[in-house]
C-alpha positions in Angstrom: 93.2 116.7 85.4 91.3 113.9 86.2 90.3 112.3 88.7 92.2 109.0 89.4 95.1 111.5 88.3 94.7 113.6 91.4 94.3 110.7 93.5 97.8 109.8 92.9 99.0 113.2 92.8 97.8 113.8 96.6 97.0 110.7 98.5 99.9 107.9 97.0 103.2 110.2 95.7 104.0 112.1 98.5 104.3 108.5 100.1 106.6 107.1 97.9 104.0 105.4 96.2 103.0 104.4 92.6 98.5 103.8 91.9 98.2 101.2 89.4 94.8 101.0 88.8 91.3 103.0 90.5 87.8 101.8 90.0 84.8 104.3 91.5 82.6 102.5 93.7 79.0 102.3 95.4 78.3 100.4 98.4 75.3 98.0 97.4 71.8 97.7 98.5 69.3 95.8 99.3 67.5 97.5 96.4 69.6 97.9 93.0 69.5 101.5 92.6 71.9 104.2 90.4 75.0 104.8 89.9 75.3 108.4 91.1 78.7 109.9 90.7 77.9 113.4 93.2 75.9 113.8 96.2 73.7 110.5 97.5 73.6 109.0 100.6 76.9 111.5 102.5 77.5 112.8 99.8 81.7 112.1 98.5 82.5 110.0 95.9 84.5 106.1 97.2 87.3 105.2 94.8 89.1 102.1 95.6 93.3 101.9 95.0 95.4 100.3 93.9 98.9 100.8 95.0 102.3 99.7 95.0 105.9 101.2 97.0 108.1 102.6 94.7 111.6 100.8 97.3 111.8 97.5 96.9 110.7 94.7 98.9 107.2 96.3 96.2 104.4 96.5 99.3 101.2 96.3 97.6 97.9 97.7 99.6 94.7 98.3 98.4 93.4 101.7 99.8 89.9 103.2 100.3 90.1 107.4 99.0 87.3 109.5 100.0 86.3 113.1 98.3 83.7 114.5 100.1 80.8 117.1 98.5 82.2 120.3 98.4 86.2 119.0 98.7 88.7 119.2 95.8 90.9 117.3 98.2 91.4 113.4 98.0 90.7 111.5 101.9 92.8 107.8 103.1 89.6 106.7 104.7 91.6 102.5 105.4 93.3 100.2 103.4 95.0 96.9 104.1 98.4 95.4 102.9 97.6 92.9 99.6 98.5 89.6 102.6 95.5 91.1 103.4 92.8 90.9 100.2 91.6 86.8 100.7 89.1 86.6 98.2 87.9 88.7 95.1 83.8 87.7 93.9 83.2 89.1 90.4 79.5 87.6 91.3 78.9 86.7 87.6 81.1 84.7 85.4 79.1 84.6 83.0 78.8 88.8 81.9 80.3 91.3 81.9 78.4 93.4 85.2 79.5 96.3 87.8 79.2 94.2 91.2 81.9 92.8 92.9 83.6 92.1 96.3 86.3 92.7 98.2 86.7 90.5 101.3 89.8 91.8 103.8 91.0 89.6 107.0 88.8 92.0 108.9 86.4 93.2 107.0 84.1 92.5 103.6 82.3 94.8 100.9 79.5 94.6 98.4 80.6 97.1 95.9 79.4 98.0 92.7 81.5 99.7 90.2 80.8 103.3 87.9 80.7 100.0 85.0 81.0 96.7 83.9 84.2 98.1 81.8 85.7 100.1 85.0 85.4 96.6 87.7 86.4 94.1 84.3 90.0 96.8 84.0 90.3 97.2 87.8 90.0 93.2 88.5 92.2 92.8 85.8 95.0 94.6 87.0 94.6 93.5 90.7 94.8 89.8 89.3 97.6 90.1 87.6 99.8 92.1 90.0 98.8 90.2 92.6 100.5 86.7 90.8 103.8 88.7 90.3 103.9 90.8 93.3 102.2 88.9 96.5 103.5 86.2 98.7 102.6 82.8 98.4 99.1 83.2 100.1 97.8 85.1 97.2 93.5 86.4 97.0 91.3 83.6 96.0 89.1 85.0 92.7 85.8 83.3 92.5 83.2 83.9 89.6 85.4 86.4 87.4 85.4 85.6 84.3 88.2 84.1 81.6 89.3 86.8 80.3 89.7 88.9 83.4 91.9 86.3 84.8 94.0 84.7 82.0 96.2 85.1 78.9 94.0 88.0 77.5 94.2 90.9 80.4 94.8 93.9 79.2 98.2 94.0 81.0 98.9 91.0 78.4 97.5 92.0 75.6 99.1 95.2 76.1 102.4 93.0 76.0 101.9 90.7 72.8 101.3 94.1 70.5 104.4 95.3 71.5 106.1 92.3 71.4 104.3 91.4 68.0 105.3 94.8 66.4 109.3 94.0 67.5 108.8 90.3 65.5 107.4 92.4 62.9 109.9 94.9 62.4 112.9 92.5 62.1 110.1 90.3 60.1 110.4 93.2 57.9 114.8 93.5 58.5 115.5 90.4 58.0 113.3 90.4 53.9 115.2 93.8 53.0 118.2 92.3 54.6 117.1 88.8 52.2 116.6 90.7 49.6 119.3 93.3 49.9 121.7 90.4 49.7 119.7 88.8 46.8 120.5 91.9 44.8 123.9 92.0 45.9 124.1 88.6 44.5 122.7 89.5 41.7 124.9 92.5 41.0 127.8 90.8 41.2 126.8 87.8 39.1 126.6 90.9 36.6 129.9 91.6 37.4 131.4 88.7 37.2 129.6 88.0 33.5 130.3 91.3 32.7 134.2 91.5 33.2 134.4 87.3 31.6 132.8 88.7 28.3 135.6 91.5 28.1 138.5 89.5 28.3 136.7 87.4 26.2 136.3 90.3 23.2 139.6 91.4 24.7 141.6 87.7 23.5 139.4 87.9 20.8 140.9 90.3 19.6 143.8 89.7 19.9 143.8 86.8 17.7 142.0 88.8 14.8 145.0 91.3 15.0 147.3 87.8 14.4 
């Protein structure tokens, strides 16, 4: 079981929640250091998780989850509602990078993700989810690449792929139906022609006998 699957099972499912996304992070320092999955200061791994309640009306939360060295358990350390999230800063709108900031009503965290791709996926899902679930006061997304906020998000792309597949299948069935229809028309024409030929032949035969 992956770490993210284990977090969902241990931290969120028991509270009737579903984890939508998670990104493994380290705090940024003035001097950039390589990302370390384990070890380092504090000897723990940190995950920023986005979750939603199964009970309606849906409630979104952002939770900080840690796994300390030598333990297989994941521990919830702190959390915020989506309405407490003020700003998501993608740091560089022109290129992929692993850094991002989260600003809440009472906290400001600067993070570096395990990879630029992992950060991008998290921000895509976070933005899409905020547009869908959050109240009128939505968080501000700044310095984020347009591909993370527009119609090209992985969620939209997945939906578009499904829609495209359905449309192609429907088109194929329609074309097949048209071909079958044309074949049936040709068969009917042939049957009519054969019937007319048989009638004509019968009349000629009767004339000949007379």
